[in-house]
DOKOL-608082 format. One record per residue: y, z, x of N, C-alpha, C, O, CB in turn. Coordinates in steps of 0.1 Angstrom, whole numbers, plus 5000, padded with zeros to 4 digits. Each point is the difference from the previous one (the first is absolute). Glycine has a CB too. Layout:
N
YZXYZXYZXYZXYZX...
This chain:
395
563782181673501349965006500249855002501149955001498950275011498949714988500149855002500849944988500749905002497150105010502150064976500749964989501550005002500849914997497450174988502350035022501450015003500449895010501149954998498750304999499449725013500449895009500149874993500949925002498050205016500149854973500049884992501349994992500649894999496950105001502850124993501250004991501349985008500949934996497850224987501349925028501249995009500249865005501249954999498450295008499449694997500149875005500449904989500849915002497550145015501249984971500349914988501550024997500749904997496950124994502950105008501450034997500949945011501049944997498450274992500249795023500849955011500149855000501049945002498350255012499649744982500049864999500949954989500649895001497150105007502450094981500849954988501450045000500849964991497150064997502650065022501450055000500949885002499849935010499550304998501849754984500949905003500950025012500350125003499849844973500249945032500750015012501349925000500749995010497250065002502449884977501249915000501350084998501149945001497449884989501450315006501250084998499750145005499050064997501749804983500350205027499950135004501250094995501149955000497749975021500950204974501050094995500950045012499550005011499050084970502849955016500950045010499450125009500350005012501649934973497450165009499550115007499049975011499950085010500450054969499049765020499049975010500649985014499450015010499249884972502750075018500749985013500650135006500550005011500049774981499450345001500550125004499050115003500250105007501849854980496750025009498950105003499750005015499649895005499550084971500950145030499650015014498550025001499550114999502849995008497049794995498650014999499350065012498850025000501349784986500750245024499450075012499950154997499450075008501549765007499650224974499850144996498650024996499349914994503150104998497150115010498650034997499850034985498949994995500850105028501349964971499950044985501249944993501250055003497550165003501149704985501049944992499850014985498949984996501549865023500650204974499950014985500949914994501249995003498150244999500349694988500849914992500050054985498949994994500749815022501550254979500050054987500949914991500949935005498850305003499949764979500849914991499550014986498950054998501549805021500450104972499750004986498849914998499849905007502650164986496949964996498949914997500549864997501049984993497750214997500749715015500349864998501049945010500349884999499450174978500750035033501049945010499349925011500749935007500850274988497249805006499349925010499550075012499949955011501649874981498250315007499650085011498649955006499950005012501350204978497949765001498749965005500149875008499449995011499550124969501949805015500249875007500650035014499649945010500649934968500850215022500750045013499050065010500049975012502250064976497050065006499050075009499049905006499750015012500550194973499349715007499149905005500649905010499449965010499450064969502549955019500749915009500250075014499849945010501449954971499150245018500150085013498750015007499950005012501950134978497149885002498650005006499749875007499450005011499950164971501149735012499849875006500849995014499549935009500249974968501450165023500950005012499450085012500249975011501849994974497450155011499850115010498949985010500250015012500750144971497949845012498850005009499049894996500149954989500350305015498649725005498949924996499350064987500050124999499749805025499849994968499550054987498950105002499950104992500649684999498650215019498950095002500550145004499250104999499349715007502750214998500550135004500950074989500550115002499549815022500150014965500850054988499250014988499049924998503149985012498350184981499250014987501050044989500750105001497249975011502149864977500850034988499150074990498949964998502649845006499150314991499250084990501050054989501150055003497250025014501449914971500850054989499350134995498850014997502049764995500050345009499450134997499750034985499550114997501649975024499249824971499650024986498749924997499549994989502950045004497049925018498749934999498950104996500050125004500749715013498350134975498950094996499250045011499350104999500649794979500250045034499350045012500350155003499150075005500949695004501350284989500450135004499750114990500450115001501449785012497450074976499550104991498850075007499750124997501149754983498550065029498850055007500250025015499250075006499549824976502450065023500250005015501450065003500949974992497549835011501650275007501350065004500849915010499449925007499650314990502349785003500949925009499750035014499949915008501850094974498250135022499850045014498749945005499949945011501450274985497549814997498849955005500049855001499549945010499350254979501949745002500149855000500849965013499649915007500250084968501350085027500849975011499350025014500249925009501850154977497250045015499350035012499049895003499849965011500550294985499049714993499049895002500749875005499549935008499150174973502649885013500849885004500450015015499949905007501050084970499550145028500450025014498749985009500149935010501750234983497149895003498849985008499549865001499349965010500050264982501149694999499749865001501149925007500049885000498750144979502250055027501149935008501349984992500849935005497449975008501950164975501249984992501250075006499950115006498649874974502649965019501350065005501150024990500850095003498649795018500650054968501150024991499550004985499449904996502250005021498750204975499650004986501349974992501150055003497150125001501649754986501149964991499650064986499149944993501549855020500050314983499650084988500949984989501250025001497850155013500549774974500849974989499950114989498950064999500949705006501250274987499950094989499650145004499150054994500449754991501050255025499650135005500150124990499350095000501349835023500450064968500350114991498850014989500050104993502549865010496649954997498850004991498950095006499050024993501649754998499650275022498950085006500650145002501050025007498049775005500450314982500650134999500450075013501150065000497549964980500649975030500450075013500449905011499750025012498650164982502349715002500449905009500950055012499749965011500149884970501150245016501050055010499350085010500349995012501550014971497350095013499350095010499049925009500050025012500250174971499149715011499049935007500749905010499649985011498850044970502749925014500749915009500750085012499949955011500549894969500150275017500650095010498950035011500249995012501450114971497249945012498950045009499549885009499850025012499650164971500549705010499749885008501049975010499649975012499249944968502450105017501149985009500050095012500149965012501349964969498350215016500050105011498850005009500050025012501350124973497549825009498750015007499549875006499250015009500350174975501149715012499649875005501249925005500449914993497650094991502550035028501249935005499849855002501049935001499650285010498249744989499749865002500249934986500049875000498450185019501850024970500149944987501449994995500850095002496950004993502749795000501249994993499849984985498949954996502149945024499950164972499949994985501349954994501150055003497250144997501649724991501149954992499650024986498949964995501849875022500150244975499650034986501149974990501250005004497350185005501149794979501049984989499850114990498950054998501249705006501050284988499850094989501249994991501049935002497850225013501149924974501050014990501350055005500050105009498349934974502849925013501350065004500350144994500950065004499949704997498350284990500150144994499650105010500350124999499349794978499650055033499550095010501150075008501049945004496949924998502050274999501050085008499450035013499450105002501750004977499149815031499350015013500350135007499250065006500949694996501250294997500450125007499350134995500050105007502249794998497250104983499450124994498550005001499350094995502649924990497549895022498650005002499650105010500850045009499149714985498950305005499550105009500049945014499549895002499150224980501949975028500049955013501249915003500249955011497450074990503249954988501249925001499749875008500349995011501150214987498049704995499749875006501349935005500049925009498050064976503150055008501349935004500450035015500749925005500050104971498850095030500350025014499149925009500349985012500450254982498349715001499149925008500149854996499849915009498650284992502049784987500049864996501449945000501050064998497049994988502049825016501249924998499949954985499249924997501050005028500850124967499949984986501049894996501250015004498150224991500349674998500849894995499949994985499050044994500749835028501450084972500149984985500149864996500949935005500150304993498249724994500049864995500650004986499650074991498449875023503149984984500750004988499849864993499449915005502450245004498649844978499949874993500649895008500950025009499150104969499749765018500549885007501549994999500650034989497349855007502850085014501449974999500249864996499049924999501650245019500649804978500249864996499749905012499549904998502350184985498649975029499749925012498549975001499649895003502550205008497150024988498649995001499449914989499149925003500850315008500649784977499549924989500249855003499149924998501550274986500649775021500349875004499049955011499549884999502950154994497450055016499149975011498549984995499349915004502250215013498149984975498749994994499749884992498949954999501150305001501149704993499949884992500249875008500049894995500750244986499549895032500249895010501349924996500049875001497550115003503550094991501249944996501050005012500749915003498950164973500550055030501050025011499650125009499650104995502349804990498350085028499750115009501250035009500649915006496950024994502850205001501150045009499850155003499350074992502349764998498950215021499950145004500850094991501049954994498649985030500150204974500850084992501450025006500249995012497750134980503149925000501350035004500350154999499350074991501549705002500050295015500450144998501150004990500749904997498750165027500950064971501150024990501349975007500949944993497850244995501549855024501249975007500249855001501149954998498750265015499249714990500149865000500449944987500849914999497450085019501250074971500349944987501550034996500749924995496950124998502850095009501450034997501049935008501149964996498250264997500449755020501049945009499949845000501049945004498950275010498949744983499849855002499449944988499349905001500550135023500450034964499349954988500349864996499149934996500950304996501249725010500349864996499349915009499449904995502950174998497749955020499249915009498550014998499449894999502450155018497750084980498550014998499649924987499149935000500950295012500849804977499749944987500249855001499249934994501650284995500249745019500149865001498949945008499549894997503050135002497050055011498949955008498749994992499349905001501850205019498650004972498850004992500249894989499049934997500650325008501549754989500249904989500049865004499949914992501550264997498849805024499949875005498549944999499849885001502250175014497150054985498549964999499450024987499249924995500750145028500550044969499550034987501150044991501150045004496650035006502049934977500950054990499550144996499150014991501549765000499950345015499450134998499950044985499150074996501749995027500249914969500150044986498949934992499650054990502849995012497149855003498849934993498850095000499250004991501749785016498950305004498850085001500250154997499150074998500249775019502050204983500350144998499550064987499550115000502549865015498149964974499650054987498550025000499550104994502449784995497350025017498650025000499650125009499050074996500749685001501050275014499750125008500250134992499250085001501549795020500450144972500350124992498850034991499750114997502849855005496949934992498950024990498750035007499350094997501949764987498550065026498650005005499950035015498850015005500749824978501650195024499950005014499750135007499950005013501649824985498550294995499950135007498650035006499950075010501850014974497349865011498650045004499249875004500149904992499950314993499349795026499449885005499049934991499749895001500650205021499249994968498949954991500649894990499249964992499550265011502649754998500549894991499349875004499949914992502350215006497249885014499349885005498849974992499549894999501450155023498550064971498849994992500349944987499149974992499950235020502349784984500349944988501150084993499950124997497849795001503450024998501250064994499750044985500650094995500949795021497650044978499750034986499450144998500350074991499349695006499550285013499450134998500750115008499650125001498349764996503250095010500750095009500450134993499850115006501149695007499850194976500550124993498850094995500150125001502049764993496950065002498850084995499450075012499650124999500049724982500350095030499450075012501050115005499550105005499349685002502550204992500950105004499950124991500150125005501449705004498350164978499850124991498850075004499950134999501349754982497750055022498850065004500250085013499450115002499249714987502250135020500350075012500750134998499750105006500449685006500950224978500750124996499050104995500150125003502049744992497050104996499050094994499150065010499850125000500349754979499450055031499250055010500750105009499550115004499249684996502650185002500850105008500250134993499850115006501449705004499050194977500350124993498750074997499950135000502049774989497050035008498750064996499150045011499150084999501149794980500050065033499150025011500650045013499750115005498949724984502450095016500650035013500750145000499750085009500549674995500750274987500850125000499150124998500150105007501949784984497150124999499150124998499150035011499850115004500349844972499449945031499150025011500750075012499450095006499449714987502450165010500850055011500650144997500050095008500449685000500150244980500850124997499350104991500550114997501549755004496750114995499250104993500750044987500150124997498949965024501549834971500550044987499049964989499249915002503250055006497750114981499049984989500449894991501149945001498450305000499649734989500249884991501250024991500749914997496950055004502750174995501250034992501249965007501049954994497850244995501349835024501149975008500249845001501149955001498650275012499149714988500149865000500649944988500849915000497150095014501750064974500649964987501650025001500749914995497150154993502650055017501450035001500749905010501249964998498450284997499749735016500649905009500249864993501049945002497950185017500149844973500249884992501150004990500849914999496750065004502650154991501150014990501450005007500949934995497650214990501649925026501250005008500449865004501149964999498450275009499549704998500349865004500449914988500949925002497450115017501149994970500349924988501550034995500749914997496950104996502750125007501450044997501049945009501149954996498050264994500649805023501049955010500149844999501149955003498450255012499449744983500049854999500949954989500649895001497150115008502450084980500849964989501550015003500849934993497450144992502250015024501450035002500649985014501050055003498750114979499549775027500549985014501249915000500249914992497550135017503349995001499950115010500450134992501050004993499649845027498650264982500150124993500850105007499750035012498149934977503350095005500850115006499450134995500350044988501849825014497150215005499150104995500750134995500850065007497549855007501450124973500250144995498750075001499149984992502849944992497950165026498750065004499550084988498849994997501850015027500250084970499650094990499549924988498950034994502750155013499249724989499649914988498749935003499149994992503349995002497549965018498849935004498850095001498949954995502549895017498750284993498950095001499550044986498850014997502150085024500149924969499650044987499249884993499050034993503150125005498349735004499349884995498649995005499149964993503149935004497650145016498749995006499250124998498850005002502249855015499750264978499350134998499550065013498850045000500649884977501550095033499650065012501250095005501149984995497449835011501350285003501050085006500949915009499549905005499150314993502649835005500949925009499349985014500149895005501950204983497450015017499449995013498949905000499849935010500850314995498649764985498949904998500649864999499449905006499150274983502649815004500649874999500549955013499849885003500950184974499950025031500449965014498849965008500149905007501850264992497049915000498849965007499549874995499649915008499850334995500649734984499549874994500949895005499449895004499750234976502249905020500949895005499749975015500049885004501850204979498050035025499749985014498749925002499949915008501450304997497749834987498749935001500149854997499449925007499450304987501949754995500149864996500949925010499849885001499850194975501350005030500849935010499249975012500049895006502150224986497149995013499149975011499049904997499549925009500850314998499249764981499049904996500649864998499349904997499550284992502649805012500649884999500349954986500449894998498550055023501050154969500249974986501550024997500549944990497150125004503150035013501450034997500850005013499450025011499950114969502049855019500950025011501050104996500649994990499049785018500650335001500950114997501349995009499950015012498250144981503049835000501349985008500650145001500450064990499949705002499850295020500750135002501549994998500649905002497650175014502450044980501550014999500549995014499350035010500650114969501449825022500649995014499950125008500250114995501349734995498050145023499950115009498950104997499950105007502549884997496749984987498950094997498749925001500049884998501450264987497549935017498749945000499350044988500450094993499549905032498949944972499250044989499050115005499349985009500949794980499950355004499150105003499450054987500449954989500850125032497950024979499450054988501050074991499850024988498050015024503350014994501050084992501349924999501150064997497950155010501049664995501249925001499849884991499349915003501350175020500149914966499849894991500649875005501150015006498850154975499549735017500549875004501249964992500150044988497749895020503149994997501249954993499549904990500550004988501050055031497649864985499549904991498549985003499550035011502749854987497050074992498649975002499849854997500449954990498950295004500149695016499749864998498549975000499350085005502949875007497449944982498649965002499749975014500949975008499149934969498750115027499649985014500149865005500049985012498550204984501749724995500249865004500549934988499950054988498349965030502449874984500449924988498849954993500149984988502049955024496850044995498849964993499550104990499649974989499849905031500750264984499650114990500950004988499650034989499650105031502149844982500949994988499549904990499950034988502050035027497749824990499549904990498750044994499749984988501449855026498050234994498650044996500150114989499250004991499949935031501850164980500050124991501050004989499950094991499350035029501749794980501049994989499549924988499149915002502750125015498750004971499549934988500649864999499449914995500350314994501649765017500649874999500549965013499450035011501350024966500449875023500649965013500850115006500950064993499249704999499750285020500750115006501549985001500549885001497550175012502850064986501449995001500449945013499550055011500850154973500649705016500349935013500750095010499849995012500449804975500750305008500750095009499050105007500250025012501849964973497150075007499050095006499149925010499650055010500450094969499749745017499149915009500749995014499450015010499749874970502250095019500849985013500050135008499749995012501749834977498950295005500050125007498750045006499950055011502050034974497049905007498750035004499649925013499450055009500050014967500949815023499749925012500850055012499450025011500349784974501650235014500850045011499450135006499850025012502349874978497750215000499550135004498749995008499850065010501350044970497949825015498749995006500049935013499250035009499949974968501849905025500149935013500650095010499649995012500549794976500950305009500750085009499350135004500050055011502149864980497250154999499450145001498950005010499650115005501149944972498749835026498850005009500450045014499250075007499849754979502250155019500450025014501350065002500550025011498149794994502150224984501450065001500150124991499450014990501649765016499950324998500350114991501049954990501149965003498550215015500049844969500849964989500350114990499150084998500049695005502150244992500350104991501149954990500449895001499150295016500849904973501149974991501350005006500250035012498450064970502449865010501450005005500950044988499749984989499849835028501750254987500950054989500449894991500250034988500550155028499649704989500549904991499249875000499949934990502450165014497149875007499149895001498650044996499850114996501649795022497750004984498650034996499250085011499250094997500849704988500250165027499250065011500850025013501049945002497049944988501550225018500550025013498849985010499050064998502850114994498549745018498949975010500750005014500849915002497849964981501150225025500550015014501649985000500549925007497349995001502850184984501550004999500649874994501249985001498850175019499249774974500449884992499950034986499050064995500449785023501650124974499950014985499749864994500649905004501050304996497449804991499649874993500150024985499550094994499049865026502149954974500149994986499249874996500349895005502050234993496849904993499149894996500449934987500450074990497750045022501849764987500449934987499749865001499349955008502550224988498849754994499949864999501049935008500750065008498449964969500949855022500949925009501550024997500849975008497449864993502150224987501450024996500450155001501050044995498949764990499350285022500250145001501450025007500249955011497350104990503350044993501450035006499950105011499050075001502049884977500050055030500050095012500750144997500250085009499849725005500350224973500750134997499350125005500750095005500249794975497850135018499350125004499950035015499650115004499149864975501649935029500050025015501449995006500150015012497649904988503350084991501449995005500350125008499950124995500749744985499950125032500550115009498950075007500250105007501649934978496949935013498950075007499649925013499849884999499350214978500949985034499749945013498549965000499250074994502750075017497849754996498749955001499349994986498950064998501050055025500749824968499549994987499749854996500749915006500550304987497849774999499649864997499649984986499450094993499849895030501149904971499449964988498849925003500049915008502350094980496650045005498749925002499849934987499750064989499350115027501149694984500049924988498749924999499549945009503050054993497050024986498849914996500649864996501249994997497450214995500549705009500349874996501149935008500749914995498650164982500849975035500849925010499249975012499250085004502950034988498049775013499249965011500650045014499350055008500049754979502050195014500750045012501250094996500749974990498649825022500950324995501150094998501249975009500049915007498450264985502649925006501249985009500750145000500050084991500349685003500350275018500750125003499150124996499050035006503249854990498250204993499350124997499049984988499550104994502550035014497749754989499049964990498849945006500049905006501850074977497050105015498849965007499049964989499950074990500550085030498849744982499049974990498950104999499550065011500949704994499250284983498950104998498749965007499450085007501749984971498549815021498749965005499950025016498950025005501049814976501350175026499950015014499550145005499550015011502449834990498250264990499550135004498550014999499350095004502850014987497349795005498549995000499549955014498849975001501249984975500950045034499649955013500150125010500049975012500849804983499250355001500150115009498750045007500050065010501850034975497049875009498750025007499049894996498950015004501650244996
């Protein structure tokens, strides 16, 4: 177990502290059981270590990654009990989905050792409510999403500001955009964000960014999803084929029967695959107006999970219209209910949004109450025209 302490201290010393994800300010660290779920590459490990630095003296905390070879010979429960006997108070467990009985053992530790707190991270594919003993009734669960444009600017030490609400943006967008533009030229950085800004590992080098992102996609499809959902290799091949087909035609207005035939699966399996890839952060599913996405409810449109994924998985330069819609969808879907609209592109909290370039006409929102044109390539908007980049400041 000494090896675990050495590794934990080493990880803690090396964790960056110059930037904190938005989620770190919302995690209630006084909870005894906390879960942080997110897609691969979003920065869960760094967030976990930062929370560990904040919480307790180092000797009372221990970081462990459950995919460590240590756990091939040692059990989580025995290790945790030894930790408690040495005066330990809080375990920080990474990659819990790599440990087959994680949910049962964490539940038992929570129930049997009230002096112990646990913070864990896991794949966004995990269905917490379906775990044995239903950990969701005991744990405070948080979701970590890709970087927002606001976070990207802060991480690059370009500009720092608190997030805005959707109401603030729709009601005060001209003032907000002018205030930001007095300090920076947002359009100067927006293009780079769309390419490289979704995942924190862009800091390791933009030249290798897309290759690393492709590797992340492969690990998600070949490892994370099968580990959590117990699907076979043949299903993994079909998942890859489905992602490839969708990448070629996004935003995809799904013909479920046609798509199922191309992937060579039944309709029910196709719905399951779409749901899995959405949970894994590879796709975004836009529900039809007034409907949610269920296993029996087809999405109105299918988008890539981020604009960075569009660049990484497409053969050429992504379509600019799709890029704009993907950005808007991904920034809004994290914290707001978003759906299709009869004439505009999106409905969000009784607001209609039509996405386009700086010369986009208002025809499609004419006569619609609470409707807005969201324009790319403008620094400051006016009246019902809002700059696209400003929606990157929602979190």
